[in-house]
MARKOL-613697 format. One record per residue (C-alpha): z, x, y; residue in three letters. Coordinates in steps of 0.2 Angstrom, whole numbers, plus 2048, in hexadecimal, padded with zeros to 3 digits. Layout:
<recs>
<rec pz="Z" px="X" py="Y" aa="ALA"/>
...
</recs>
This chain:
<recs>
<rec pz="8D7" px="691" py="881" aa="UNK"/>
<rec pz="8D8" px="68F" py="86E" aa="UNK"/>
<rec pz="8D1" px="67E" py="867" aa="UNK"/>
<rec pz="8DC" px="677" py="85A" aa="UNK"/>
<rec pz="8CF" px="66C" py="854" aa="UNK"/>
<rec pz="8CE" px="659" py="850" aa="UNK"/>
<rec pz="8DF" px="651" py="854" aa="UNK"/>
<rec pz="8DE" px="641" py="84A" aa="UNK"/>
<rec pz="8D4" px="641" py="839" aa="UNK"/>
<rec pz="8C5" px="64B" py="835" aa="UNK"/>
<rec pz="8B8" px="651" py="842" aa="UNK"/>
<rec pz="8AB" px="645" py="83F" aa="UNK"/>
<rec pz="89C" px="642" py="84C" aa="UNK"/>
<rec pz="896" px="630" py="853" aa="UNK"/>
<rec pz="88D" px="629" py="843" aa="UNK"/>
<rec pz="887" px="63B" py="83F" aa="UNK"/>
<rec pz="87F" px="641" py="84E" aa="UNK"/>
<rec pz="87E" px="655" py="850" aa="UNK"/>
<rec pz="88E" px="65D" py="856" aa="UNK"/>
<rec pz="88F" px="667" py="866" aa="UNK"/>
<rec pz="89D" px="673" py="86D" aa="UNK"/>
<rec pz="89F" px="672" py="880" aa="UNK"/>
<rec pz="8A4" px="684" py="881" aa="UNK"/>
<rec pz="892" px="688" py="87A" aa="UNK"/>
<rec pz="886" px="681" py="887" aa="UNK"/>
<rec pz="877" px="684" py="87B" aa="UNK"/>
<rec pz="87E" px="677" py="86F" aa="UNK"/>
<rec pz="87A" px="669" py="87B" aa="UNK"/>
<rec pz="86D" px="670" py="885" aa="UNK"/>
<rec pz="861" px="662" py="889" aa="UNK"/>
<rec pz="86C" px="654" py="882" aa="UNK"/>
<rec pz="86B" px="643" py="889" aa="UNK"/>
<rec pz="87B" px="63D" py="884" aa="UNK"/>
<rec pz="88B" px="647" py="87F" aa="UNK"/>
<rec pz="898" px="63D" py="876" aa="UNK"/>
<rec pz="8AA" px="642" py="879" aa="UNK"/>
<rec pz="8BB" px="63B" py="871" aa="UNK"/>
<rec pz="8CA" px="639" py="87C" aa="UNK"/>
<rec pz="8D8" px="636" py="86F" aa="UNK"/>
<rec pz="8E5" px="632" py="87B" aa="UNK"/>
<rec pz="8F2" px="623" py="87D" aa="UNK"/>
<rec pz="8FE" px="62B" py="888" aa="UNK"/>
<rec pz="8FB" px="61F" py="896" aa="UNK"/>
<rec pz="8FE" px="610" py="88B" aa="UNK"/>
<rec pz="90A" px="604" py="891" aa="UNK"/>
<rec pz="90C" px="5F8" py="882" aa="UNK"/>
<rec pz="905" px="5FB" py="871" aa="UNK"/>
<rec pz="8FF" px="60D" py="86E" aa="UNK"/>
<rec pz="8F2" px="613" py="860" aa="UNK"/>
<rec pz="8E2" px="615" py="86B" aa="UNK"/>
<rec pz="8E4" px="627" py="868" aa="UNK"/>
<rec pz="8DC" px="622" py="857" aa="UNK"/>
<rec pz="8CE" px="619" py="860" aa="UNK"/>
<rec pz="8C1" px="628" py="861" aa="UNK"/>
<rec pz="8C0" px="62B" py="84D" aa="UNK"/>
<rec pz="8C0" px="617" py="84A" aa="UNK"/>
<rec pz="8B2" px="616" py="857" aa="UNK"/>
<rec pz="8A8" px="625" py="850" aa="UNK"/>
<rec pz="8A9" px="61F" py="83E" aa="UNK"/>
<rec pz="8AA" px="60C" py="83C" aa="UNK"/>
<rec pz="898" px="606" py="835" aa="UNK"/>
<rec pz="893" px="600" py="825" aa="UNK"/>
<rec pz="883" px="609" py="827" aa="UNK"/>
<rec pz="880" px="61B" py="822" aa="UNK"/>
<rec pz="886" px="629" py="82F" aa="UNK"/>
<rec pz="874" px="630" py="82F" aa="UNK"/>
<rec pz="873" px="632" py="843" aa="UNK"/>
<rec pz="866" px="624" py="844" aa="UNK"/>
<rec pz="868" px="612" py="84A" aa="UNK"/>
<rec pz="858" px="609" py="84C" aa="UNK"/>
<rec pz="85B" px="5F9" py="858" aa="UNK"/>
<rec pz="854" px="5E8" py="853" aa="UNK"/>
<rec pz="853" px="5E1" py="864" aa="UNK"/>
<rec pz="84D" px="5F0" py="86F" aa="UNK"/>
<rec pz="843" px="5FA" py="862" aa="UNK"/>
<rec pz="84A" px="60A" py="865" aa="UNK"/>
<rec pz="857" px="615" py="85D" aa="UNK"/>
<rec pz="863" px="61B" py="868" aa="UNK"/>
<rec pz="869" px="629" py="85E" aa="UNK"/>
<rec pz="858" px="630" py="85A" aa="UNK"/>
<rec pz="84D" px="62C" py="86A" aa="UNK"/>
<rec pz="85B" px="634" py="875" aa="UNK"/>
<rec pz="862" px="645" py="871" aa="UNK"/>
<rec pz="874" px="640" py="86D" aa="UNK"/>
<rec pz="881" px="64C" py="868" aa="UNK"/>
<rec pz="895" px="64C" py="865" aa="UNK"/>
<rec pz="8A0" px="658" py="86C" aa="UNK"/>
<rec pz="8AF" px="652" py="862" aa="UNK"/>
<rec pz="8C0" px="64E" py="86A" aa="UNK"/>
<rec pz="8C7" px="655" py="87A" aa="UNK"/>
<rec pz="8D8" px="65B" py="877" aa="UNK"/>
<rec pz="8E4" px="64F" py="880" aa="UNK"/>
<rec pz="8F6" px="650" py="87B" aa="UNK"/>
<rec pz="8FC" px="63F" py="87D" aa="UNK"/>
<rec pz="90D" px="645" py="884" aa="UNK"/>
<rec pz="907" px="64D" py="893" aa="UNK"/>
<rec pz="8FC" px="641" py="89D" aa="UNK"/>
<rec pz="8FA" px="64F" py="8AD" aa="UNK"/>
<rec pz="8F3" px="65C" py="8A1" aa="UNK"/>
<rec pz="8E8" px="650" py="895" aa="UNK"/>
<rec pz="8DE" px="646" py="8A3" aa="UNK"/>
<rec pz="8D8" px="656" py="8AC" aa="UNK"/>
<rec pz="8D3" px="65E" py="89B" aa="UNK"/>
<rec pz="8C8" px="64E" py="898" aa="UNK"/>
<rec pz="8C1" px="64F" py="8AB" aa="UNK"/>
<rec pz="8BB" px="661" py="8A8" aa="UNK"/>
<rec pz="8B3" px="65D" py="898" aa="UNK"/>
<rec pz="8AA" px="64D" py="8A0" aa="UNK"/>
<rec pz="8A5" px="658" py="8AF" aa="UNK"/>
<rec pz="89E" px="665" py="8A4" aa="UNK"/>
<rec pz="892" px="658" py="89A" aa="UNK"/>
<rec pz="88C" px="650" py="8AB" aa="UNK"/>
<rec pz="888" px="661" py="8B3" aa="UNK"/>
<rec pz="87D" px="664" py="8A3" aa="UNK"/>
<rec pz="873" px="655" py="8A8" aa="UNK"/>
<rec pz="879" px="64A" py="89A" aa="UNK"/>
<rec pz="883" px="639" py="899" aa="UNK"/>
<rec pz="894" px="63B" py="894" aa="UNK"/>
<rec pz="89A" px="62D" py="887" aa="UNK"/>
<rec pz="8AC" px="62D" py="885" aa="UNK"/>
<rec pz="8B4" px="625" py="877" aa="UNK"/>
<rec pz="8C7" px="620" py="87C" aa="UNK"/>
<rec pz="8D5" px="621" py="87C" aa="UNK"/>
<rec pz="8DF" px="615" py="888" aa="UNK"/>
<rec pz="8D7" px="611" py="898" aa="UNK"/>
<rec pz="8E0" px="61F" py="8A2" aa="UNK"/>
<rec pz="8D2" px="62A" py="89D" aa="UNK"/>
<rec pz="8C6" px="620" py="8A8" aa="UNK"/>
<rec pz="8CC" px="629" py="8B7" aa="UNK"/>
<rec pz="8C6" px="63A" py="8AF" aa="UNK"/>
<rec pz="8B7" px="634" py="8A9" aa="UNK"/>
<rec pz="8B0" px="62C" py="8B8" aa="UNK"/>
<rec pz="8B6" px="63A" py="8C4" aa="UNK"/>
<rec pz="8AF" px="647" py="8B8" aa="UNK"/>
<rec pz="89E" px="63E" py="8BB" aa="UNK"/>
<rec pz="8A1" px="63C" py="8CE" aa="UNK"/>
<rec pz="8A5" px="64F" py="8D1" aa="UNK"/>
<rec pz="893" px="652" py="8CB" aa="UNK"/>
<rec pz="889" px="643" py="8D4" aa="UNK"/>
<rec pz="895" px="643" py="8E3" aa="UNK"/>
<rec pz="8A4" px="639" py="8E7" aa="UNK"/>
<rec pz="8A1" px="628" py="8ED" aa="UNK"/>
<rec pz="88F" px="628" py="8E4" aa="UNK"/>
<rec pz="894" px="621" py="8D4" aa="UNK"/>
<rec pz="898" px="60F" py="8D3" aa="UNK"/>
<rec pz="8A2" px="607" py="8C4" aa="UNK"/>
<rec pz="89F" px="5F8" py="8B9" aa="UNK"/>
<rec pz="8B1" px="5F5" py="8B0" aa="UNK"/>
<rec pz="8B2" px="5E9" py="8A2" aa="UNK"/>
<rec pz="8C4" px="5E4" py="89F" aa="UNK"/>
<rec pz="8D2" px="5D7" py="89F" aa="UNK"/>
<rec pz="8DC" px="5E0" py="8AB" aa="UNK"/>
<rec pz="8D7" px="5E7" py="8BC" aa="UNK"/>
<rec pz="8E1" px="5F8" py="8B8" aa="UNK"/>
<rec pz="8E4" px="5FA" py="8CA" aa="UNK"/>
<rec pz="8F8" px="5FC" py="8C9" aa="UNK"/>
<rec pz="901" px="608" py="8D5" aa="UNK"/>
<rec pz="910" px="60F" py="8CD" aa="UNK"/>
<rec pz="914" px="609" py="8BB" aa="UNK"/>
<rec pz="923" px="60E" py="8B1" aa="UNK"/>
<rec pz="926" px="61C" py="8C0" aa="UNK"/>
<rec pz="915" px="624" py="8BD" aa="UNK"/>
<rec pz="906" px="625" py="8C7" aa="UNK"/>
<rec pz="8FB" px="627" py="8B7" aa="UNK"/>
<rec pz="8F8" px="61B" py="8A9" aa="UNK"/>
<rec pz="8EC" px="60F" py="8A2" aa="UNK"/>
<rec pz="8F0" px="601" py="8AF" aa="UNK"/>
<rec pz="8EC" px="60C" py="8BE" aa="UNK"/>
<rec pz="8DC" px="617" py="8BC" aa="UNK"/>
<rec pz="8D1" px="60C" py="8C6" aa="UNK"/>
<rec pz="8DD" px="60D" py="8D5" aa="UNK"/>
<rec pz="8DE" px="620" py="8D3" aa="UNK"/>
<rec pz="8CC" px="621" py="8D3" aa="UNK"/>
<rec pz="8CA" px="618" py="8E3" aa="UNK"/>
<rec pz="8D8" px="621" py="8EB" aa="UNK"/>
<rec pz="8D1" px="631" py="8E7" aa="UNK"/>
<rec pz="8C0" px="62E" py="8EF" aa="UNK"/>
<rec pz="8B7" px="630" py="8DF" aa="UNK"/>
<rec pz="8B1" px="620" py="8DE" aa="UNK"/>
<rec pz="8AF" px="612" py="8EC" aa="UNK"/>
<rec pz="8B8" px="602" py="8EC" aa="UNK"/>
<rec pz="8AA" px="5F8" py="8F2" aa="UNK"/>
<rec pz="8A0" px="5FE" py="8E4" aa="UNK"/>
<rec pz="8AC" px="5FA" py="8D7" aa="UNK"/>
<rec pz="8A7" px="5EB" py="8CC" aa="UNK"/>
<rec pz="8B4" px="5E3" py="8C0" aa="UNK"/>
<rec pz="8AF" px="5D6" py="8B2" aa="UNK"/>
<rec pz="8BA" px="5CC" py="8A6" aa="UNK"/>
<rec pz="8CA" px="5CD" py="8AF" aa="UNK"/>
<rec pz="8D7" px="5BE" py="8AB" aa="UNK"/>
<rec pz="8E9" px="5BA" py="8A6" aa="UNK"/>
<rec pz="8F9" px="5BF" py="8B0" aa="UNK"/>
<rec pz="8F7" px="5D1" py="8B6" aa="UNK"/>
<rec pz="8F7" px="5DA" py="8C4" aa="UNK"/>
<rec pz="902" px="5D0" py="8D0" aa="UNK"/>
<rec pz="8FC" px="5CA" py="8E0" aa="UNK"/>
<rec pz="900" px="5DA" py="8EA" aa="UNK"/>
<rec pz="8F5" px="5E4" py="8DF" aa="UNK"/>
<rec pz="8E8" px="5D7" py="8E2" aa="UNK"/>
<rec pz="8EA" px="5D9" py="8F4" aa="UNK"/>
<rec pz="8E7" px="5EB" py="8F3" aa="UNK"/>
<rec pz="8D7" px="5E8" py="8E9" aa="UNK"/>
<rec pz="8D1" px="5DD" py="8F6" aa="UNK"/>
<rec pz="8D3" px="5E9" py="904" aa="UNK"/>
<rec pz="8C9" px="5F6" py="8FA" aa="UNK"/>
<rec pz="8BA" px="5E9" py="8F9" aa="UNK"/>
<rec pz="8BA" px="5E8" py="8E6" aa="UNK"/>
<rec pz="8B0" px="5DB" py="8DD" aa="UNK"/>
<rec pz="8BA" px="5D4" py="8CE" aa="UNK"/>
<rec pz="8B3" px="5C7" py="8C4" aa="UNK"/>
<rec pz="8C1" px="5BC" py="8BB" aa="UNK"/>
<rec pz="8BC" px="5B2" py="8AC" aa="UNK"/>
<rec pz="8BE" px="5A2" py="8B5" aa="UNK"/>
<rec pz="8B0" px="5A6" py="8C1" aa="UNK"/>
<rec pz="8A6" px="5AE" py="8B3" aa="UNK"/>
<rec pz="8A6" px="59E" py="8A8" aa="UNK"/>
<rec pz="8A3" px="593" py="8B8" aa="UNK"/>
<rec pz="893" px="59D" py="8BE" aa="UNK"/>
<rec pz="88E" px="5A6" py="8AE" aa="UNK"/>
<rec pz="88F" px="5B7" py="8A9" aa="UNK"/>
<rec pz="87D" px="5BC" py="8AC" aa="UNK"/>
<rec pz="87F" px="5B6" py="8BF" aa="UNK"/>
<rec pz="88F" px="5C0" py="8C1" aa="UNK"/>
<rec pz="886" px="5CF" py="8BA" aa="UNK"/>
<rec pz="877" px="5CD" py="8C5" aa="UNK"/>
<rec pz="882" px="5CD" py="8D5" aa="UNK"/>
<rec pz="88C" px="5DC" py="8CE" aa="UNK"/>
<rec pz="87B" px="5E6" py="8CB" aa="UNK"/>
<rec pz="876" px="5E5" py="8DD" aa="UNK"/>
<rec pz="887" px="5EB" py="8E3" aa="UNK"/>
<rec pz="887" px="5F9" py="8D7" aa="UNK"/>
<rec pz="877" px="600" py="8DB" aa="UNK"/>
<rec pz="879" px="601" py="8EE" aa="UNK"/>
<rec pz="87B" px="612" py="8F5" aa="UNK"/>
<rec pz="880" px="619" py="8E5" aa="UNK"/>
<rec pz="878" px="627" py="8D9" aa="UNK"/>
<rec pz="87E" px="61E" py="8C9" aa="UNK"/>
<rec pz="889" px="612" py="8C0" aa="UNK"/>
<rec pz="897" px="616" py="8B5" aa="UNK"/>
<rec pz="89B" px="60A" py="8A7" aa="UNK"/>
<rec pz="8AD" px="608" py="8A1" aa="UNK"/>
<rec pz="8B0" px="5FC" py="893" aa="UNK"/>
<rec pz="8C1" px="5F6" py="88E" aa="UNK"/>
<rec pz="8C0" px="5EE" py="87E" aa="UNK"/>
<rec pz="8CD" px="5E1" py="883" aa="UNK"/>
<rec pz="8C1" px="5D9" py="88E" aa="UNK"/>
<rec pz="8BC" px="5CF" py="87F" aa="UNK"/>
<rec pz="8C6" px="5C2" py="878" aa="UNK"/>
<rec pz="8D4" px="5C8" py="86B" aa="UNK"/>
<rec pz="8CB" px="5BE" py="85E" aa="UNK"/>
<rec pz="8BD" px="5C9" py="860" aa="UNK"/>
<rec pz="8C6" px="5DB" py="864" aa="UNK"/>
<rec pz="8D8" px="5D9" py="85C" aa="UNK"/>
<rec pz="8DB" px="5EB" py="85C" aa="UNK"/>
<rec pz="8E0" px="5EF" py="86D" aa="UNK"/>
<rec pz="8F0" px="5F3" py="876" aa="UNK"/>
<rec pz="8F1" px="5E3" py="883" aa="UNK"/>
<rec pz="8E7" px="5D4" py="87B" aa="UNK"/>
<rec pz="8E4" px="5C7" py="888" aa="UNK"/>
<rec pz="8DD" px="5B6" py="881" aa="UNK"/>
<rec pz="8CE" px="5AE" py="889" aa="UNK"/>
<rec pz="8C2" px="5BC" py="88B" aa="UNK"/>
<rec pz="8B0" px="5C1" py="887" aa="UNK"/>
<rec pz="8A7" px="5BF" py="877" aa="UNK"/>
<rec pz="8A2" px="5CF" py="86D" aa="UNK"/>
<rec pz="890" px="5C8" py="870" aa="UNK"/>
<rec pz="893" px="5C6" py="883" aa="UNK"/>
<rec pz="898" px="5D7" py="884" aa="UNK"/>
<rec pz="88A" px="5DF" py="87A" aa="UNK"/>
<rec pz="87E" px="5D5" py="883" aa="UNK"/>
<rec pz="885" px="5DB" py="894" aa="UNK"/>
<rec pz="886" px="5EE" py="88F" aa="UNK"/>
<rec pz="874" px="5EC" py="889" aa="UNK"/>
<rec pz="86F" px="5E5" py="89B" aa="UNK"/>
<rec pz="879" px="5F1" py="8A5" aa="UNK"/>
<rec pz="871" px="601" py="89B" aa="UNK"/>
<rec pz="85F" px="5F9" py="89C" aa="UNK"/>
<rec pz="85F" px="5F4" py="8AE" aa="UNK"/>
<rec pz="86C" px="601" py="8B6" aa="UNK"/>
<rec pz="86C" px="615" py="8B9" aa="UNK"/>
<rec pz="87B" px="617" py="8AD" aa="UNK"/>
<rec pz="884" px="628" py="8AF" aa="UNK"/>
<rec pz="893" px="628" py="8A5" aa="UNK"/>
<rec pz="89B" px="61B" py="899" aa="UNK"/>
<rec pz="8AC" px="61A" py="890" aa="UNK"/>
<rec pz="8B2" px="60E" py="884" aa="UNK"/>
<rec pz="8C5" px="60B" py="883" aa="UNK"/>
<rec pz="8D4" px="603" py="87C" aa="UNK"/>
<rec pz="8D0" px="602" py="86A" aa="UNK"/>
<rec pz="8DF" px="603" py="861" aa="UNK"/>
<rec pz="8DD" px="605" py="84E" aa="UNK"/>
<rec pz="8EE" px="601" py="849" aa="UNK"/>
<rec pz="8ED" px="5F0" py="850" aa="UNK"/>
<rec pz="8DC" px="5EC" py="849" aa="UNK"/>
<rec pz="8D6" px="5E0" py="83B" aa="UNK"/>
<rec pz="8C7" px="5E4" py="830" aa="UNK"/>
<rec pz="8C2" px="5F1" py="83D" aa="UNK"/>
<rec pz="8BD" px="5E3" py="847" aa="UNK"/>
<rec pz="8C0" px="5EC" py="858" aa="UNK"/>
<rec pz="8BA" px="5FD" py="852" aa="UNK"/>
<rec pz="8A9" px="5F5" py="84C" aa="UNK"/>
<rec pz="8A7" px="5ED" py="85D" aa="UNK"/>
<rec pz="8AA" px="5FD" py="866" aa="UNK"/>
<rec pz="89E" px="607" py="85C" aa="UNK"/>
<rec pz="891" px="5F9" py="85F" aa="UNK"/>
<rec pz="895" px="5FA" py="872" aa="UNK"/>
<rec pz="890" px="60C" py="871" aa="UNK"/>
<rec pz="881" px="609" py="867" aa="UNK"/>
<rec pz="87A" px="5FA" py="873" aa="UNK"/>
<rec pz="87D" px="606" py="882" aa="UNK"/>
<rec pz="872" px="615" py="87A" aa="UNK"/>
<rec pz="866" px="609" py="873" aa="UNK"/>
<rec pz="863" px="602" py="885" aa="UNK"/>
<rec pz="863" px="612" py="88E" aa="UNK"/>
<rec pz="856" px="619" py="881" aa="UNK"/>
<rec pz="84B" px="609" py="885" aa="UNK"/>
<rec pz="84C" px="60A" py="898" aa="UNK"/>
<rec pz="846" px="61C" py="898" aa="UNK"/>
<rec pz="838" px="618" py="88B" aa="UNK"/>
<rec pz="833" px="609" py="897" aa="UNK"/>
<rec pz="834" px="615" py="8A6" aa="UNK"/>
<rec pz="829" px="622" py="89D" aa="UNK"/>
<rec pz="81C" px="614" py="897" aa="UNK"/>
<rec pz="81D" px="609" py="8A5" aa="UNK"/>
<rec pz="822" px="5FA" py="89C" aa="UNK"/>
<rec pz="832" px="5ED" py="89C" aa="UNK"/>
<rec pz="837" px="5E9" py="88C" aa="UNK"/>
<rec pz="83E" px="5D6" py="888" aa="UNK"/>
<rec pz="84B" px="5D7" py="87A" aa="UNK"/>
<rec pz="84A" px="5C3" py="87A" aa="UNK"/>
<rec pz="83A" px="5C4" py="872" aa="UNK"/>
<rec pz="838" px="5BE" py="85F" aa="UNK"/>
<rec pz="83E" px="5CC" py="853" aa="UNK"/>
<rec pz="82D" px="5CF" py="84B" aa="UNK"/>
<rec pz="822" px="5CD" py="85B" aa="UNK"/>
<rec pz="814" px="5D9" py="85C" aa="UNK"/>
<rec pz="817" px="5DF" py="84A" aa="UNK"/>
<rec pz="807" px="5E0" py="83E" aa="UNK"/>
<rec pz="80A" px="5D9" py="82D" aa="UNK"/>
<rec pz="804" px="5E5" py="81F" aa="UNK"/>
<rec pz="7F2" px="5DF" py="81C" aa="UNK"/>
<rec pz="7F2" px="5E3" py="809" aa="UNK"/>
<rec pz="803" px="5DB" py="805" aa="UNK"/>
<rec pz="803" px="5C7" py="800" aa="UNK"/>
<rec pz="810" px="5BE" py="809" aa="UNK"/>
<rec pz="81F" px="5BD" py="7FE" aa="UNK"/>
<rec pz="81A" px="5CB" py="7F3" aa="UNK"/>
<rec pz="824" px="5DB" py="7F0" aa="UNK"/>
<rec pz="81D" px="5EA" py="7E6" aa="UNK"/>
<rec pz="824" px="5EB" py="7D5" aa="UNK"/>
<rec pz="827" px="5FD" py="7CC" aa="UNK"/>
<rec pz="818" px="5FB" py="7C1" aa="UNK"/>
<rec pz="80B" px="5F6" py="7CE" aa="UNK"/>
<rec pz="80D" px="5E4" py="7CC" aa="UNK"/>
<rec pz="813" px="5D7" py="7D8" aa="UNK"/>
<rec pz="821" px="5CA" py="7D7" aa="UNK"/>
<rec pz="81C" px="5BB" py="7E2" aa="UNK"/>
<rec pz="829" px="5B2" py="7EC" aa="UNK"/>
<rec pz="81B" px="5A9" py="7F6" aa="UNK"/>
<rec pz="81C" px="595" py="7F7" aa="UNK"/>
<rec pz="80A" px="593" py="7F2" aa="UNK"/>
<rec pz="7FF" px="597" py="7E3" aa="UNK"/>
<rec pz="7F2" px="5A0" py="7ED" aa="UNK"/>
<rec pz="7F3" px="5B2" py="7E8" aa="UNK"/>
<rec pz="7EA" px="5B6" py="7F8" aa="UNK"/>
<rec pz="7F5" px="5AE" py="804" aa="UNK"/>
<rec pz="7FB" px="5B8" py="813" aa="UNK"/>
<rec pz="806" px="5B3" py="822" aa="UNK"/>
<rec pz="800" px="5AB" py="82E" aa="UNK"/>
<rec pz="7F6" px="5A0" py="821" aa="UNK"/>
<rec pz="7E3" px="5A1" py="824" aa="UNK"/>
<rec pz="7DE" px="594" py="831" aa="UNK"/>
<rec pz="7F0" px="592" py="838" aa="UNK"/>
<rec pz="7F5" px="597" py="849" aa="UNK"/>
<rec pz="7FA" px="5A8" py="84D" aa="UNK"/>
<rec pz="80D" px="5AD" py="84A" aa="UNK"/>
<rec pz="80E" px="5B2" py="85B" aa="UNK"/>
<rec pz="803" px="5B2" py="86B" aa="UNK"/>
<rec pz="804" px="5BB" py="87C" aa="UNK"/>
<rec pz="801" px="5B3" py="88D" aa="UNK"/>
<rec pz="7FB" px="5BC" py="89B" aa="UNK"/>
<rec pz="80B" px="5C1" py="8A1" aa="UNK"/>
<rec pz="80E" px="5CC" py="891" aa="UNK"/>
<rec pz="81C" px="5BE" py="88B" aa="UNK"/>
<rec pz="81C" px="5BA" py="879" aa="UNK"/>
<rec pz="81C" px="5A8" py="874" aa="UNK"/>
<rec pz="81F" px="5A1" py="863" aa="UNK"/>
<rec pz="810" px="596" py="85B" aa="UNK"/>
<rec pz="816" px="587" py="851" aa="UNK"/>
<rec pz="80B" px="584" py="841" aa="UNK"/>
<rec pz="805" px="573" py="83E" aa="UNK"/>
<rec pz="80F" px="56D" py="82F" aa="UNK"/>
<rec pz="800" px="561" py="82A" aa="UNK"/>
<rec pz="7F4" px="570" py="829" aa="UNK"/>
<rec pz="7EE" px="573" py="818" aa="UNK"/>
<rec pz="7EF" px="585" py="818" aa="UNK"/>
<rec pz="801" px="585" py="81D" aa="UNK"/>
<rec pz="808" px="576" py="813" aa="UNK"/>
<rec pz="815" px="57B" py="806" aa="UNK"/>
<rec pz="80F" px="579" py="7F4" aa="UNK"/>
<rec pz="81E" px="571" py="7EB" aa="UNK"/>
<rec pz="818" px="575" py="7D9" aa="UNK"/>
<rec pz="825" px="580" py="7CF" aa="UNK"/>
<rec pz="823" px="58A" py="7BF" aa="UNK"/>
<rec pz="82C" px="57C" py="7B4" aa="UNK"/>
<rec pz="81D" px="571" py="7B6" aa="UNK"/>
<rec pz="810" px="571" py="7A9" aa="UNK"/>
<rec pz="7FF" px="57A" py="7AB" aa="UNK"/>
<rec pz="7F6" px="569" py="7AD" aa="UNK"/>
<rec pz="801" px="564" py="7BB" aa="UNK"/>
<rec pz="7FF" px="575" py="7C4" aa="UNK"/>
<rec pz="7ED" px="573" py="7C2" aa="UNK"/>
<rec pz="7EE" px="562" py="7CA" aa="UNK"/>
<rec pz="7F8" px="568" py="7D8" aa="UNK"/>
<rec pz="7EC" px="576" py="7DC" aa="UNK"/>
</recs>
């Protein structure tokens, strides 16, 4: 079949990673992750525009699109430490959902069979059906669990006379047998939909849905811990589906069905990081980013970072497995790093070989930490990093209050 090419805007890759072609297996041979765009909003029930989501997620970043993003917290580069390639957008005409969704399922299945993790950029949430089913076709029906972040359950039956739409993919997945209802975890539900009869159906499938009131009462981390135990029981892997409207509209305004009272951007990023650090993630989609309703690219930037957080954590998990380590993202940022021994603290090299001092002391040989002061960081027997607080009265750590405006005599006295 002839490929028409990019449907909406330029054919760019995710932050500059190499492109690949799903019709040329050698172009993604050995890939750890294959990014796919699903520019489809034919299942939208309210405000359309998510067909423009993949392009926005790929490009919204203030840093160069150079295919590299070192993570401060995880000390990995998800775009470099993993082999990440971008297959571009799957051709999905929004006017024909019964043709569009199977095309995406075939593309995702092809990626999964190659041994790579598909990361699908949506698109409305109707694409979750082909995304998760495409992976389950490879790993086995009933062998993949789902962790689903969303304001809405997406378990409707017939909506607007159709079995297909962004409010129904989770029901269709369970009914198809691709995913088990009792291995379906939903985080962030709230508001006024679905109706009681749909909730009754969900209970009958033994789904586990964490509504925001429970999350606030128990704490998000406690809820995630419970979800993880269920998700990893009798399943080969976990599919992570992130509807950006799980966040409060103040953090993600550019979406079709905003619901106040959701997670913060920080809570979502921390959750995605933890999931990809601790669980065997086999597929990811990020959906419902609608650029026409966005403000200052807030939502697109968050979705971009959701993808990066996931890739960084997957890279860290694999590194820990290779090296027999367990990384703690909560440790101090500079823990374990050794200051350059030849560079005085507060000095920066000058173009002519001189140094411009910004140090608080007149001692040209001062380094950090100061001579005789406690170390900046210490490690206990468990490998945890502890901060050592310097004694404010220590002569080597006391601040010199002199300034360049003082006379040489005063400077001499102070020294």
